[in-house]
C-alpha positions in Angstrom: 1.1 -23.7 5.3 1.7 -20.6 3.2 0.5 -17.5 4.9 -2.0 -15.7 2.8 -2.9 -12.1 4.5 -0.7 -9.9 7.0 -2.5 -8.6 10.0 -1.7 -4.8 11.0 0.6 -1.9 9.3 3.3 -3.3 10.8 3.3 -6.7 8.9 1.9 -4.8 5.9 4.6 -2.3 5.5 7.6 -5.4 6.6 6.2 -7.1 3.1 7.1 -4.1 1.0 10.4 -3.2 3.8 9.2 0.0 4.2 7.7 2.0 7.0 4.5 2.1 8.4 3.9 5.8 7.7 4.7 4.9 4.0 2.4 2.0 3.8 -0.3 4.5 5.3 0.4 6.9 2.6 0.4 4.1 -0.3 -3.0 3.3 0.9 -4.4 6.8 0.8 -2.7 8.0 -2.2 -2.1 4.9 -4.5 -4.6 2.9 -3.6 -3.0 0.0 -2.2 -5.1 -2.6 -1.3 -5.8 -2.7 2.9 -9.0 -3.8 4.4 -10.6 -2.6 7.5 -11.7 -4.9 10.2 -15.7 -4.6 10.5 -16.5 -2.9 14.0 -13.2 -1.5 14.8 -13.7 2.3 13.6 -11.0 1.3 11.0 -8.3 0.9 13.7 -7.5 -2.8 12.8 -6.3 -3.8 9.0 -5.5 -6.7 7.0 -4.2 -7.0 3.6 -4.2 -10.3 1.1 -0.8 -11.0 -0.2 -2.2 -12.2 -3.6 -3.6 -8.3 -3.6 -0.7 -6.8 -2.7 1.3 -8.5 -5.2 -0.9 -7.4 -7.8 -0.9 -4.0 -6.9 2.4 -3.9 -6.6 3.0 -5.4 -10.0 3.6 -2.8 -12.9 4.5 -0.4 -10.4 8.0 1.6 -9.3 7.8 1.6 -6.0 11.1 3.9 -5.6 9.4 6.4 -8.2 6.3 6.4 -5.9 8.6 7.2 -2.9 10.9 10.1 -5.0 7.5 11.7 -6.5 8.9 10.9 -10.0 5.7 11.8 -11.7 7.3 10.1 -15.3 7.4 6.7 -13.5 4.2 6.6 -12.5 0.6 5.3 -13.9 -1.3 8.1 -14.6 -4.4 7.3 -12.0 -1.3 7.9 -9.8 0.1 10.9 -10.8 -3.0 12.7 -9.1 -2.0 11.0 -5.8 1.1 13.0 -5.6 -1.0 16.1 -4.9 -2.2 14.3 -1.4 1.2 14.7 0.1 
C-alpha cells in the first residue's frame, strides 16, 4: 500500500530532505500545506503527499532558502519579510 500522508514535522521535513525548522518556516512564510489535528492545540500535524507535491511544483526550494527574491513567486516574496 502506498503512503498518502505524512505524520509530524519529522516526516514532512524528511519528504523534502530538509530540517524540521525549515519545514516550519516554509509552512509559515510560504504557505506549505500542513494540517493540524483537531483538539491538539495545533501540536500534532500531518500533510498529504499530493498537496505537498503540488505546492512544490513550480517552486525553487533552494531559492526560497537562499532568499533569492527573483526566483520566488510574487506571493512568496512578501513571506521573506517574515524571517
